[in-house]
C-alpha positions in Angstrom: -43.1 0.0 -41.5 -39.9 -0.7 -39.4 -38.4 -1.4 -43.1 -39.1 2.4 -43.9 -37.7 3.7 -40.6 -34.4 1.8 -41.2 -34.2 2.7 -44.9 -34.8 6.7 -43.9 -32.0 6.2 -41.2 -29.7 4.8 -43.6 -30.7 7.4 -46.2 -29.7 10.3 -43.7 -26.9 8.9 -42.7 -25.4 8.7 -46.4 -26.6 12.1 -47.3 -24.8 13.4 -44.1 -21.8 11.3 -45.8 -22.3 13.0 -48.9 -22.1 16.3 -47.2 -18.9 15.7 -45.3 -17.5 14.6 -48.5 -18.3 17.7 -50.3 -16.8 19.7 -47.5 -13.6 17.9 -47.4 -13.4 17.9 -51.5 -13.9 21.8 -50.9 -11.2 22.1 -48.4 -8.6 20.0 -50.6 -9.6 22.0 -53.7 -8.8 25.3 -51.8 -5.5 23.8 -50.6 -4.4 22.6 -54.0 -5.0 26.1 -55.4 -2.8 27.7 -52.5 -0.2 25.3 -53.7 -0.7 26.3 -57.3 -0.3 29.9 -56.3 3.1 29.1 -54.3 3.9 27.3 -57.6 3.8 30.1 -59.6 5.2 32.3 -57.2 8.3 30.1 -56.8 8.8 29.5 -60.6 9.1 33.3 -61.0 11.6 33.4 -58.2 13.7 30.4 -60.2 13.4 32.5 -63.2 14.7 35.4 -61.7 17.4 33.4 -59.9 18.5 31.6 -63.1 19.2 35.3 -64.5 22.0 35.7 -61.8 25.5 34.8 -62.0 27.7 33.6 -59.1 29.0 37.2 -58.5 25.9 38.6 -57.9 24.3 39.2 -54.1 21.2 37.5 -53.1 19.7 38.4 -49.6 17.1 35.9 -47.6 14.7 37.6 -45.3 14.7 35.8 -41.9 12.5 37.5 -39.5 13.0 41.3 -40.0 16.7 40.6 -40.8 18.1 40.3 -44.3 21.1 37.9 -44.6 23.2 37.2 -47.2 22.9 33.9 -49.0 24.9 32.3 -51.8 23.2 32.4 -55.3 23.5 28.5 -55.7 22.5 28.1 -52.1 19.5 30.3 -53.0 19.0 28.2 -56.3 19.1 24.7 -54.8 16.5 25.9 -52.4 14.0 26.8 -54.4 14.6 23.9 -56.5 13.5 22.0 -53.3 10.8 24.2 -52.5 9.3 23.5 -56.1 9.9 19.6 -56.0 8.0 19.6 -52.7 5.0 21.8 -54.1 4.8 19.5 -57.0 4.7 16.5 -54.9 1.9 18.0 -52.8 0.0 18.9 -55.7 0.1 15.6 -57.0 -0.9 13.9 -53.7 -4.0 16.3 -53.9 -4.9 15.4 -57.2 -4.8 11.6 -56.4 -6.9 12.3 -53.1 -9.6 14.3 -55.2 -9.7 11.6 -57.7 -10.3 9.0 -54.8 -12.8 11.2 -53.3 -14.8 11.9 -56.5 -14.9 7.9 -56.7 -16.0 7.4 -53.3 -18.6 10.5 -53.7 -19.8 8.7 -57.2 -20.4 5.3 -55.3 -22.1 7.0 -52.5 -24.6 8.8 -54.9 -25.5 5.7 -56.8 -26.3 3.9 -53.1 -28.2 7.0 -52.4 -30.0 6.8 -55.4 -30.8 3.2 -55.0 -31.6 3.5 -51.4 -34.0 6.1 -52.2 -35.8 4.3 -55.3 -35.9 1.3 -52.5 -37.7 3.8 -49.9 -40.3 5.3 -52.3 -41.1 1.7 -53.2 -41.6 0.8 -49.5 -43.7 4.0 -48.9 -45.6 2.9 -52.0 -46.3 -0.8 -50.9 -47.0 0.8 -47.1 -49.4 3.3 -48.4 -51.2 0.4 -50.7 -51.7 -2.0 -47.7 -53.3 1.3 -45.4 
């Protein structure tokens, strides 16, 4: 009977862990989707800036004020932003892959533990 109680506690702990993993995966996927949106927006800005030449005037919004900015400086800023966003997307992809592996491992342990728990319950019922 002690074995059944211990297995049940372990099983409940693992179920909680899997739920926490699912929540973390969901948050990570949401953050990755935001990054994808930002990437698309910044690619559009880059395309627009590529249409300009150095004689054009570009303004940058800083708070409530529009400040004149050099076209080359604006292009460099957008390029750096795109580089950063791409790096973050790759980081989230690797985190999600790692979490998927761990989640699969937890599911396997959960399944085997559930089978052991059912066997133990069957043996306990047979003794009674």
